[in-house]
Backbone of each chain as nested JSON, in Angstrom:
{
  "chains": [
    {"id": "A", "residues": [
      {"number": 1, "name": "MET", "atoms": {"N": [8.485, -17.016, 3.623], "CA": [8.635, -16.145, 2.373], "C": [9.838, -14.715, 3.412]}},
      {"number": 2, "name": "SER", "atoms": {"N": [10.961, -14.748, 2.961], "CA": [12.104, -13.745, 3.7], "C": [12.412, -12.367, 3.118]}},
      {"number": 3, "name": "LYS", "atoms": {"N": [11.742, -12.384, 1.813], "CA": [11.563, -10.804, 0.822], "C": [10.038, -10.395, 0.471]}},
      {"number": 4, "name": "ALA", "atoms": {"N": [10.008, -9.53, 0.775], "CA": [8.679, -9.25, 0.249], "C": [8.71, -9.109, -1.46]}},
      {"number": 5, "name": "LYS", "atoms": {"N": [7.112, -9.434, -1.872], "CA": [7.154, -9.481, -3.422], "C": [6.084, -7.967, -3.671]}},
      {"number": 6, "name": "PHE", "atoms": {"N": [6.089, -7.845, -4.488], "CA": [5.493, -6.148, -5.227], "C": [4.688, -6.906, -6.835]}},
      {"number": 7, "name": "TYR", "atoms": {"N": [3.335, -7.081, -6.382], "CA": [3.069, -7.736, -7.898], "C": [2.015, -6.435, -8.387]}},
      {"number": 8, "name": "HIS", "atoms": {"N": [2.245, -6.591, -9.541], "CA": [1.527, -5.211, -10.268], "C": [1.499, -5.415, -11.946]}},
      {"number": 9, "name": "ALA", "atoms": {"N": [0.659, -5.019, -12.556], "CA": [0.373, -4.95, -14.094], "C": [0.598, -4.142, -15.161]}},
      {"number": 10, "name": "GLY", "atoms": {"N": [1.33, -2.862, -15.168], "CA": [2.125, -2.083, -15.679], "C": [1.62, -1.164, -15.625]}},
      {"number": 11, "name": "CYS", "atoms": {"N": [0.156, -0.586, -15.006], "CA": [-0.714, 0.114, -14.783], "C": [-0.103, 1.205, -14.248]}},
      {"number": 12, "name": "PRO", "atoms": {"N": [-0.372, 2.747, -14.738], "CA": [0.469, 3.967, -14.231], "C": [0.305, 3.978, -13.217]}},
      {"number": 13, "name": "VAL", "atoms": {"N": [-0.65, 3.586, -11.958], "CA": [-0.764, 3.912, -10.39], "C": [0.449, 2.599, -10.079]}},
      {"number": 14, "name": "CYS", "atoms": {"N": [0.369, 1.51, -10.857], "CA": [0.968, 0.628, -10.824], "C": [2.47, 0.995, -10.446]}},
      {"number": 15, "name": "VAL", "atoms": {"N": [2.87, 1.48, -11.476], "CA": [4.276, 2.11, -12.07], "C": [4.495, 3.407, -10.335]}},
      {"number": 16, "name": "THR", "atoms": {"N": [4.0, 3.979, -10.154], "CA": [4.182, 4.902, -9.235], "C": [4.15, 4.163, -8.101]}},
      {"number": 17, "name": "ALA", "atoms": {"N": [3.129, 3.353, -7.452], "CA": [3.676, 2.775, -6.437], "C": [4.707, 2.074, -6.346]}},
      {"number": 18, "name": "GLU", "atoms": {"N": [5.271, 1.168, -7.354], "CA": [6.545, 0.165, -7.549], "C": [7.605, 1.193, -7.21]}},
      {"number": 19, "name": "GLN", "atoms": {"N": [7.556, 2.473, -7.945], "CA": [8.917, 3.42, -7.288], "C": [8.818, 3.699, -5.875]}},
      {"number": 20, "name": "GLU", "atoms": {"N": [7.85, 4.022, -5.142], "CA": [7.707, 4.304, -4.053], "C": [8.058, 3.275, -2.832]}},
      {"number": 21, "name": "ILE", "atoms": {"N": [7.406, 1.595, -3.168], "CA": [7.55, 1.591, -2.609], "C": [9.302, 0.491, -2.434]}},
      {"number": 22, "name": "ILE", "atoms": {"N": [9.601, 0.898, -3.985], "CA": [11.258, -0.23, -3.804], "C": [11.789, 1.449, -2.799]}},
      {"number": 23, "name": "SER", "atoms": {"N": [11.372, 2.848, -3.442], "CA": [11.935, 3.542, -2.574], "C": [12.158, 3.639, -1.342]}},
      {"number": 24, "name": "LEU", "atoms": {"N": [11.155, 3.15, -0.419], "CA": [10.471, 3.139, 0.69], "C": [11.21, 1.621, 1.108]}},
      {"number": 25, "name": "ILE", "atoms": {"N": [11.25, 0.489, 0.622], "CA": [12.167, -0.362, 1.39], "C": [13.005, -1.012, 1.305]}},
      {"number": 26, "name": "GLY", "atoms": {"N": [13.496, -0.536, -0.279], "CA": [14.961, -1.0, -0.707], "C": [14.564, -1.769, -1.663]}},
      {"number": 27, "name": "THR", "atoms": {"N": [15.483, -1.618, -2.779], "CA": [14.81, -2.906, -4.182], "C": [15.631, -4.072, -3.309]}},
      {"number": 28, "name": "ASP", "atoms": {"N": [16.867, -4.552, -2.656], "CA": [17.299, -5.409, -2.088], "C": [16.12, -6.367, -1.508]}},
      {"number": 29, "name": "ASN", "atoms": {"N": [15.193, -5.716, -0.906], "CA": [14.333, -6.157, -0.207], "C": [12.781, -6.455, -0.416]}},
      {"number": 30, "name": "VAL", "atoms": {"N": [12.486, -5.973, -1.797], "CA": [10.968, -6.928, -2.462], "C": [11.574, -6.848, -3.96]}},
      {"number": 31, "name": "GLU", "atoms": {"N": [10.954, -8.362, -4.071], "CA": [10.845, -8.811, -5.794], "C": [9.92, -8.173, -6.337]}},
      {"number": 32, "name": "VAL", "atoms": {"N": [10.001, -7.399, -7.811], "CA": [9.059, -6.926, -8.721], "C": [8.197, -8.147, -9.401]}},
      {"number": 33, "name": "VAL", "atoms": {"N": [7.144, -8.198, -9.347], "CA": [6.476, -9.384, -10.541], "C": [5.435, -8.547, -11.645]}},
      {"number": 34, "name": "HIS", "atoms": {"N": [5.984, -8.702, -12.536], "CA": [4.874, -7.879, -13.526], "C": [3.818, -8.861, -14.225]}},
      {"number": 35, "name": "LEU", "atoms": {"N": [2.415, -8.925, -13.654], "CA": [1.88, -10.108, -14.118], "C": [1.17, -9.871, -14.966]}},
      {"number": 36, "name": "GLY", "atoms": {"N": [1.218, -8.911, -15.576], "CA": [0.626, -8.681, -17.336], "C": [1.692, -9.204, -18.013]}},
      {"number": 37, "name": "GLU", "atoms": {"N": [3.344, -9.327, -17.979], "CA": [3.776, -10.142, -18.58], "C": [4.102, -11.019, -18.171]}},
      {"number": 38, "name": "ASP", "atoms": {"N": [3.919, -11.987, -17.277], "CA": [4.2, -13.217, -16.78], "C": [3.126, -13.506, -16.209]}},
      {"number": 39, "name": "LYS", "atoms": {"N": [2.362, -13.973, -17.156], "CA": [0.926, -14.414, -16.281], "C": [1.109, -15.973, -15.828]}},
      {"number": 40, "name": "SER", "atoms": {"N": [2.284, -16.494, -15.78], "CA": [2.049, -17.863, -14.997], "C": [2.556, -17.867, -14.009]}},
      {"number": 41, "name": "ARG", "atoms": {"N": [2.533, -16.481, -13.297], "CA": [2.721, -16.34, -11.69], "C": [1.386, -15.785, -10.986]}},
      {"number": 42, "name": "ILE", "atoms": {"N": [0.595, -15.543, -11.18], "CA": [-1.481, -15.277, -11.15], "C": [-1.349, -16.291, -10.345]}},
      {"number": 43, "name": "GLY", "atoms": {"N": [-1.481, -17.332, -10.193], "CA": [-1.555, -18.686, -9.485], "C": [-0.833, -18.458, -8.27]}},
      {"number": 44, "name": "GLU", "atoms": {"N": [0.271, -18.062, -8.284], "CA": [1.58, -17.822, -7.082], "C": [0.849, -16.892, -6.384]}},
      {"number": 45, "name": "ALA", "atoms": {"N": [0.634, -15.533, -7.132], "CA": [-0.102, -14.268, -6.411], "C": [-1.388, -14.607, -5.513]}},
      {"number": 46, "name": "GLU", "atoms": {"N": [-3.007, -15.709, -6.6], "CA": [-3.644, -16.01, -5.647], "C": [-3.149, -16.408, -4.592]}},
      {"number": 47, "name": "LYS", "atoms": {"N": [-2.633, -17.4, -4.284], "CA": [-1.977, -18.291, -3.215], "C": [-1.983, -17.488, -2.102]}},
      {"number": 48, "name": "TYR", "atoms": {"N": [-1.16, -16.201, -2.588], "CA": [-1.044, -15.292, -0.889], "C": [-1.96, -14.719, -0.905]}},
      {"number": 49, "name": "GLY", "atoms": {"N": [-2.736, -14.686, -1.299], "CA": [-4.339, -13.886, -0.869], "C": [-4.255, -12.301, -1.68]}},
      {"number": 50, "name": "VAL", "atoms": {"N": [-3.499, -12.156, -2.859], "CA": [-3.747, -11.502, -4.14], "C": [-4.726, -11.111, -4.646]}},
      {"number": 51, "name": "LYS", "atoms": {"N": [-5.608, -10.143, -4.337], "CA": [-6.797, -9.526, -4.931], "C": [-6.966, -8.621, -6.513]}},
      {"number": 52, "name": "SER", "atoms": {"N": [-6.26, -7.952, -6.293], "CA": [-6.028, -7.038, -6.894], "C": [-4.543, -6.625, -7.432]}},
      {"number": 53, "name": "VAL", "atoms": {"N": [-4.126, -5.571, -7.918], "CA": [-2.486, -5.277, -8.739], "C": [-3.099, -3.745, -8.458]}},
      {"number": 54, "name": "PRO", "atoms": {"N": [-1.587, -2.806, -7.922], "CA": [-0.738, -3.263, -7.242], "C": [-0.954, -3.827, -5.616]}},
      {"number": 55, "name": "ALA", "atoms": {"N": [-0.253, -4.625, -5.648], "CA": [-0.141, -5.048, -4.326], "C": [1.169, -5.571, -3.642]}},
      {"number": 56, "name": "LEU", "atoms": {"N": [1.644, -5.562, -2.288], "CA": [2.409, -5.856, -1.537], "C": [2.208, -7.054, -0.574]}},
      {"number": 57, "name": "VAL", "atoms": {"N": [2.899, -8.086, -0.966], "CA": [2.683, -8.989, -0.2], "C": [4.06, -9.461, 0.879]}},
      {"number": 58, "name": "ALA", "atoms": {"N": [4.136, -8.679, 2.261], "CA": [5.238, -8.839, 3.061], "C": [5.63, -9.941, 3.418]}},
      {"number": 59, "name": "PRO", "atoms": {"N": [6.642, -10.372, 4.202], "CA": [7.636, -10.862, 4.365], "C": [6.787, -12.074, 5.285]}},
      {"number": 60, "name": "SER", "atoms": {"N": [5.474, -11.576, 5.975], "CA": [5.107, -11.976, 7.41], "C": [4.176, -12.829, 6.204]}},
      {"number": 61, "name": "GLY", "atoms": {"N": [3.369, -12.697, 5.087], "CA": [2.341, -13.192, 4.443], "C": [1.31, -12.643, 4.364]}},
      {"number": 62, "name": "ASN", "atoms": {"N": [1.366, -10.808, 4.994], "CA": [0.13, -10.37, 4.842], "C": [0.033, -9.654, 3.21]}},
      {"number": 63, "name": "VAL", "atoms": {"N": [-1.268, -9.618, 2.718], "CA": [-1.136, -8.473, 1.586], "C": [-1.619, -7.366, 1.572]}},
      {"number": 64, "name": "LEU", "atoms": {"N": [-0.654, -6.765, 1.174], "CA": [-1.356, -5.137, 1.18], "C": [-2.091, -4.711, -0.205]}},
      {"number": 65, "name": "HIS", "atoms": {"N": [-3.305, -4.411, -0.529], "CA": [-3.611, -4.387, -1.52], "C": [-3.528, -2.901, -1.746]}},
      {"number": 66, "name": "ILE", "atoms": {"N": [-3.032, -2.145, -2.559], "CA": [-2.799, -0.328, -3.017], "C": [-3.771, -0.103, -4.053]}},
      {"number": 67, "name": "ASN", "atoms": {"N": [-4.284, 0.992, -3.337], "CA": [-5.416, 1.09, -4.758], "C": [-6.154, 2.356, -3.686]}},
      {"number": 68, "name": "TYR", "atoms": {"N": [-7.389, 2.881, -4.791], "CA": [-8.488, 4.201, -4.221], "C": [-9.331, 3.262, -3.518]}},
      {"number": 69, "name": "GLY", "atoms": {"N": [-9.893, 3.47, -2.245], "CA": [-10.905, 2.634, -2.144], "C": [-12.075, 3.459, -1.508]}},
      {"number": 70, "name": "ALA", "atoms": {"N": [-12.504, 3.261, 0.052], "CA": [-13.733, 4.141, 0.451], "C": [-13.195, 5.503, 0.329]}},
      {"number": 71, "name": "GLY", "atoms": {"N": [-13.833, 6.566, 0.399], "CA": [-13.63, 8.216, 0.436], "C": [-13.319, 8.247, 2.214]}},
      {"number": 72, "name": "ILE", "atoms": {"N": [-12.29, 9.616, 2.107], "CA": [-12.321, 9.685, 3.11], "C": [-12.885, 10.419, 4.099]}},
      {"number": 73, "name": "ASN", "atoms": {"N": [-13.782, 11.436, 2.741], "CA": [-14.926, 12.243, 3.633], "C": [-15.955, 11.17, 5.212]}},
      {"number": 74, "name": "ASP", "atoms": {"N": [-16.384, 9.547, 4.836], "CA": [-16.453, 8.788, 4.998], "C": [-16.19, 9.448, 6.733]}},
      {"number": 75, "name": "LEU", "atoms": {"N": [-14.914, 9.634, 6.988], "CA": [-14.519, 9.783, 8.662], "C": [-14.818, 10.555, 9.355]}},
      {"number": 76, "name": "LYS", "atoms": {"N": [-15.273, 11.834, 8.653], "CA": [-16.001, 12.897, 9.251], "C": [-17.127, 12.882, 9.849]}}
    ]},
    {"id": "B", "residues": [
      {"number": 1, "name": "MET", "atoms": {"N": [8.841, 17.13, 2.403], "CA": [8.269, 15.746, 3.908], "C": [9.229, 15.184, 3.871]}},
      {"number": 2, "name": "SER", "atoms": {"N": [10.141, 14.507, 4.8], "CA": [11.538, 14.059, 4.608], "C": [10.904, 12.412, 5.122]}},
      {"number": 3, "name": "LYS", "atoms": {"N": [9.807, 12.229, 6.138], "CA": [9.374, 11.319, 6.644], "C": [7.892, 10.61, 5.698]}},
      {"number": 4, "name": "ALA", "atoms": {"N": [7.699, 9.542, 5.754], "CA": [6.279, 9.193, 5.178], "C": [5.087, 8.869, 6.204]}},
      {"number": 5, "name": "LYS", "atoms": {"N": [4.181, 9.354, 5.792], "CA": [2.869, 9.319, 6.826], "C": [2.283, 8.475, 6.312]}},
      {"number": 6, "name": "PHE", "atoms": {"N": [1.849, 7.783, 7.673], "CA": [0.539, 6.699, 7.754], "C": [-0.472, 7.224, 8.185]}},
      {"number": 7, "name": "TYR", "atoms": {"N": [-1.621, 7.022, 7.506], "CA": [-2.863, 7.926, 7.611], "C": [-3.711, 6.796, 7.705]}},
      {"number": 8, "name": "HIS", "atoms": {"N": [-4.277, 6.101, 9.024], "CA": [-5.315, 5.215, 9.314], "C": [-6.437, 5.804, 10.395]}},
      {"number": 9, "name": "ALA", "atoms": {"N": [-7.514, 4.873, 10.347], "CA": [-8.845, 5.099, 11.268], "C": [-8.75, 3.951, 12.045]}},
      {"number": 10, "name": "GLY", "atoms": {"N": [-7.979, 3.147, 12.45], "CA": [-8.043, 2.148, 13.547], "C": [-9.308, 0.84, 12.736]}},
      {"number": 11, "name": "CYS", "atoms": {"N": [-9.21, 1.009, 11.632], "CA": [-10.283, -0.448, 11.67], "C": [-8.88, -1.86, 11.449]}},
      {"number": 12, "name": "PRO", "atoms": {"N": [-9.458, -2.655, 11.229], "CA": [-8.411, -3.879, 10.973], "C": [-7.556, -4.198, 9.579]}},
      {"number": 13, "name": "VAL", "atoms": {"N": [-8.309, -3.644, 8.884], "CA": [-7.088, -3.872, 7.721], "C": [-6.315, -2.316, 8.317]}},
      {"number": 14, "name": "CYS", "atoms": {"N": [-6.467, -1.781, 8.786], "CA": [-5.724, -0.515, 8.818], "C": [-4.406, -0.976, 10.12]}},
      {"number": 15, "name": "VAL", "atoms": {"N": [-4.59, -1.624, 10.734], "CA": [-3.985, -1.928, 11.716], "C": [-3.132, -3.344, 11.348]}},
      {"number": 16, "name": "THR", "atoms": {"N": [-3.119, -3.524, 10.587], "CA": [-2.45, -5.031, 10.074], "C": [-1.881, -4.098, 8.877]}},
      {"number": 17, "name": "ALA", "atoms": {"N": [-2.523, -3.264, 8.222], "CA": [-1.664, -2.467, 7.11], "C": [-0.333, -1.638, 7.887]}},
      {"number": 18, "name": "GLU", "atoms": {"N": [-0.333, -1.032, 9.11], "CA": [0.697, -0.438, 10.054], "C": [1.486, -1.175, 10.352]}},
      {"number": 19, "name": "GLN", "atoms": {"N": [0.879, -2.464, 10.975], "CA": [2.298, -3.219, 11.199], "C": [3.222, -3.85, 10.436]}},
      {"number": 20, "name": "GLU", "atoms": {"N": [2.69, -4.038, 9.139], "CA": [3.417, -4.327, 8.075], "C": [4.295, -3.393, 7.602]}},
      {"number": 21, "name": "ILE", "atoms": {"N": [3.198, -1.837, 7.13], "CA": [4.275, -0.807, 6.964], "C": [5.629, -1.073, 7.698]}},
      {"number": 22, "name": "ILE", "atoms": {"N": [5.366, -0.404, 9.457], "CA": [6.168, 0.224, 10.089], "C": [7.469, -1.062, 10.27]}},
      {"number": 23, "name": "SER", "atoms": {"N": [7.238, -2.616, 9.927], "CA": [8.349, -3.649, 9.883], "C": [8.829, -3.606, 8.65]}},
      {"number": 24, "name": "LEU", "atoms": {"N": [8.274, -3.075, 7.412], "CA": [8.982, -3.076, 6.016], "C": [9.889, -1.76, 6.351]}},
      {"number": 25, "name": "ILE", "atoms": {"N": [9.286, -0.294, 6.53], "CA": [10.05, 0.907, 6.231], "C": [10.335, 1.303, 7.48]}},
      {"number": 26, "name": "GLY", "atoms": {"N": [10.705, 0.614, 9.109], "CA": [11.424, 1.087, 9.81], "C": [10.257, 1.912, 10.722]}},
      {"number": 27, "name": "THR", "atoms": {"N": [10.167, 1.618, 11.952], "CA": [9.284, 3.142, 12.926], "C": [9.659, 4.077, 12.833]}},
      {"number": 28, "name": "ASP", "atoms": {"N": [11.187, 4.732, 12.902], "CA": [12.03, 5.821, 12.791], "C": [11.578, 6.265, 11.318]}},
      {"number": 29, "name": "ASN", "atoms": {"N": [10.757, 5.376, 10.336], "CA": [10.752, 6.242, 8.726], "C": [9.359, 6.908, 8.29]}},
      {"number": 30, "name": "VAL", "atoms": {"N": [8.476, 6.525, 9.706], "CA": [7.472, 6.501, 8.994], "C": [6.646, 7.478, 10.662]}},
      {"number": 31, "name": "GLU", "atoms": {"N": [5.877, 8.025, 10.068], "CA": [4.588, 8.435, 11.411], "C": [3.458, 8.324, 11.251]}},
      {"number": 32, "name": "VAL", "atoms": {"N": [2.573, 7.936, 12.24], "CA": [1.606, 6.997, 11.791], "C": [0.262, 8.072, 12.773]}},
      {"number": 33, "name": "VAL", "atoms": {"N": [-0.449, 8.627, 11.893], "CA": [-1.609, 9.43, 12.023], "C": [-2.755, 8.502, 12.265]}},
      {"number": 34, "name": "HIS", "atoms": {"N": [-3.481, 8.508, 13.757], "CA": [-4.948, 7.773, 13.556], "C": [-5.898, 8.903, 13.347]}},
      {"number": 35, "name": "LEU", "atoms": {"N": [-6.777, 8.675, 12.155], "CA": [-7.32, 9.813, 11.889], "C": [-9.018, 9.944, 12.153]}},
      {"number": 36, "name": "GLY", "atoms": {"N": [-9.096, 8.863, 12.77], "CA": [-10.467, 8.551, 13.591], "C": [-10.382, 9.121, 15.387]}},
      {"number": 37, "name": "GLU", "atoms": {"N": [-9.281, 9.206, 15.571], "CA": [-8.951, 9.675, 17.212], "C": [-8.635, 11.014, 17.248]}},
      {"number": 38, "name": "ASP", "atoms": {"N": [-7.797, 11.427, 16.022], "CA": [-7.136, 12.711, 15.844], "C": [-7.61, 13.146, 14.167]}},
      {"number": 39, "name": "LYS", "atoms": {"N": [-8.753, 13.823, 14.568], "CA": [-9.8, 14.647, 12.817], "C": [-9.029, 15.598, 12.538]}},
      {"number": 40, "name": "SER", "atoms": {"N": [-8.477, 16.538, 13.561], "CA": [-8.069, 17.887, 13.327], "C": [-6.786, 17.755, 11.834]}},
      {"number": 41, "name": "ARG", "atoms": {"N": [-6.487, 16.421, 11.86], "CA": [-5.664, 15.837, 10.632], "C": [-6.042, 15.712, 9.649]}},
      {"number": 42, "name": "ILE", "atoms": {"N": [-7.246, 15.586, 9.395], "CA": [-8.075, 15.409, 8.277], "C": [-7.79, 16.064, 7.089]}},
      {"number": 43, "name": "GLY", "atoms": {"N": [-7.995, 17.957, 7.428], "CA": [-7.526, 18.368, 6.269], "C": [-6.01, 17.998, 6.129]}},
      {"number": 44, "name": "GLU", "atoms": {"N": [-5.137, 17.81, 6.761], "CA": [-3.286, 18.17, 6.32], "C": [-3.643, 17.065, 5.348]}},
      {"number": 45, "name": "ALA", "atoms": {"N": [-4.158, 15.67, 6.115], "CA": [-4.186, 14.41, 4.894], "C": [-5.279, 14.6, 3.952]}},
      {"number": 46, "name": "GLU", "atoms": {"N": [-5.795, 15.488, 3.676], "CA": [-6.729, 15.656, 2.353], "C": [-5.416, 16.721, 1.413]}},
      {"number": 47, "name": "LYS", "atoms": {"N": [-4.964, 17.089, 2.516], "CA": [-4.198, 18.534, 1.401], "C": [-2.798, 17.282, 0.67]}},
      {"number": 48, "name": "TYR", "atoms": {"N": [-2.598, 16.245, 1.246], "CA": [-1.837, 15.363, 0.475], "C": [-1.974, 14.938, -0.801]}},
      {"number": 49, "name": "GLY", "atoms": {"N": [-3.937, 14.449, -0.534], "CA": [-4.394, 13.638, -1.883], "C": [-5.047, 12.767, -0.821]}},
      {"number": 50, "name": "VAL", "atoms": {"N": [-5.016, 12.38, -0.046], "CA": [-5.511, 11.079, 0.56], "C": [-6.455, 10.936, 0.724]}},
      {"number": 51, "name": "LYS", "atoms": {"N": [-7.391, 9.762, -0.314], "CA": [-8.628, 9.906, -0.584], "C": [-9.616, 8.662, -0.179]}},
      {"number": 52, "name": "SER", "atoms": {"N": [-8.5, 7.264, 0.969], "CA": [-9.233, 6.709, 1.587], "C": [-8.269, 6.482, 2.507]}},
      {"number": 53, "name": "VAL", "atoms": {"N": [-8.356, 5.53, 3.868], "CA": [-7.587, 5.068, 4.666], "C": [-7.656, 3.571, 4.65]}},
      {"number": 54, "name": "PRO", "atoms": {"N": [-6.727, 3.288, 5.319], "CA": [-5.364, 3.404, 5.256], "C": [-4.416, 3.806, 4.127]}},
      {"number": 55, "name": "ALA", "atoms": {"N": [-4.059, 4.468, 4.41], "CA": [-3.013, 5.612, 2.889], "C": [-1.744, 5.657, 3.587]}},
      {"number": 56, "name": "LEU", "atoms": {"N": [-0.744, 5.725, 2.351], "CA": [0.821, 5.786, 2.938], "C": [1.317, 6.982, 1.93]}},
      {"number": 57, "name": "VAL", "atoms": {"N": [1.429, 8.447, 2.762], "CA": [2.099, 9.037, 1.82], "C": [4.025, 9.047, 1.859]}},
      {"number": 58, "name": "ALA", "atoms": {"N": [4.321, 8.881, 0.782], "CA": [5.724, 8.357, 0.436], "C": [6.728, 10.038, 1.326]}},
      {"number": 59, "name": "PRO", "atoms": {"N": [8.005, 10.338, 1.143], "CA": [8.693, 11.453, 1.358], "C": [8.739, 12.244, 0.142]}},
      {"number": 60, "name": "SER", "atoms": {"N": [8.523, 11.54, -0.737], "CA": [8.232, 12.328, -2.1], "C": [6.884, 12.882, -2.688]}},
      {"number": 61, "name": "GLY", "atoms": {"N": [5.873, 12.849, -1.554], "CA": [4.371, 13.196, -1.951], "C": [3.412, 12.006, -2.365]}},
      {"number": 62, "name": "ASN", "atoms": {"N": [3.596, 11.259, -2.8], "CA": [2.799, 10.364, -3.762], "C": [2.089, 9.531, -2.494]}},
      {"number": 63, "name": "VAL", "atoms": {"N": [1.083, 9.272, -3.171], "CA": [0.114, 8.769, -2.187], "C": [-0.457, 6.951, -2.229]}},
      {"number": 64, "name": "LEU", "atoms": {"N": [-0.11, 6.548, -1.406], "CA": [-0.171, 5.197, -1.899], "C": [-1.255, 4.151, -1.204]}},
      {"number": 65, "name": "HIS", "atoms": {"N": [-2.499, 4.402, -1.473], "CA": [-3.925, 3.696, -0.813], "C": [-4.063, 2.632, -0.64]}},
      {"number": 66, "name": "ILE", "atoms": {"N": [-4.142, 1.879, 0.246], "CA": [-4.209, 0.58, 0.522], "C": [-5.153, 0.267, 0.763]}},
      {"number": 67, "name": "ASN", "atoms": {"N": [-5.755, -0.984, 0.026], "CA": [-7.206, -1.095, -0.015], "C": [-7.449, -1.998, -0.954]}},
      {"number": 68, "name": "TYR", "atoms": {"N": [-8.571, -2.488, -0.835], "CA": [-8.923, -4.232, -1.97], "C": [-9.712, -3.266, -3.142]}},
      {"number": 69, "name": "GLY", "atoms": {"N": [-8.881, -3.322, -4.558], "CA": [-9.678, -2.727, -5.507], "C": [-10.124, -3.295, -6.564]}},
      {"number": 70, "name": "ALA", "atoms": {"N": [-9.984, -3.724, -7.508], "CA": [-10.399, -4.481, -8.707], "C": [-9.923, -5.897, -8.829]}},
      {"number": 71, "name": "GLY", "atoms": {"N": [-10.768, -6.734, -9.333], "CA": [-9.807, -8.276, -9.229], "C": [-8.858, -8.932, -9.993]}},
      {"number": 72, "name": "ILE", "atoms": {"N": [-8.317, -9.63, -9.275], "CA": [-7.028, -10.202, -9.908], "C": [-7.855, -10.82, -11.186]}},
      {"number": 73, "name": "ASN", "atoms": {"N": [-8.931, -11.209, -11.006], "CA": [-9.001, -12.195, -12.742], "C": [-9.286, -11.544, -13.505]}},
      {"number": 74, "name": "ASP", "atoms": {"N": [-9.362, -9.768, -12.79], "CA": [-9.52, -8.89, -14.379], "C": [-8.114, -9.215, -15.609]}},
      {"number": 75, "name": "LEU", "atoms": {"N": [-7.041, -9.641, -15.026], "CA": [-5.643, -9.664, -15.844], "C": [-5.62, -10.734, -16.354]}},
      {"number": 76, "name": "LYS", "atoms": {"N": [-6.371, -12.082, -16.125], "CA": [-6.326, -13.422, -16.92], "C": [-6.948, -13.324, -18.192]}}
    ]}
  ]
}
């Protein structure tokens, strides 16, 4: 895979993330896939290891899940 | 803020995410901050809205939290 893939489902956090990812990586370097509109590609996303959306699959195959997780207070 | 900031705490998912982000955005376009080693910058991260790590703060100020969230099965 030579191009990053950004999987999302149209939720507000997805849209914000999509705009940022495109802005940072460049529109030519990432394919945007809306899994809510194109459910036939959910299986493809799963094969890459996507467990939630929005997620960015890097050209290396590593998956970055973009979301809100553990609290920063745990670091203190 | 003209440069993206990547906040992490040295956990395995952070390191993978860091490598991918640097590879995708370019090392000159992102400042990497290890909050586990430099706790004095936790307040700065919080001001940007960082709620978990790893997180990428885009030049626009939007925060992308990179993590595992809701399951993809919820989309089906």
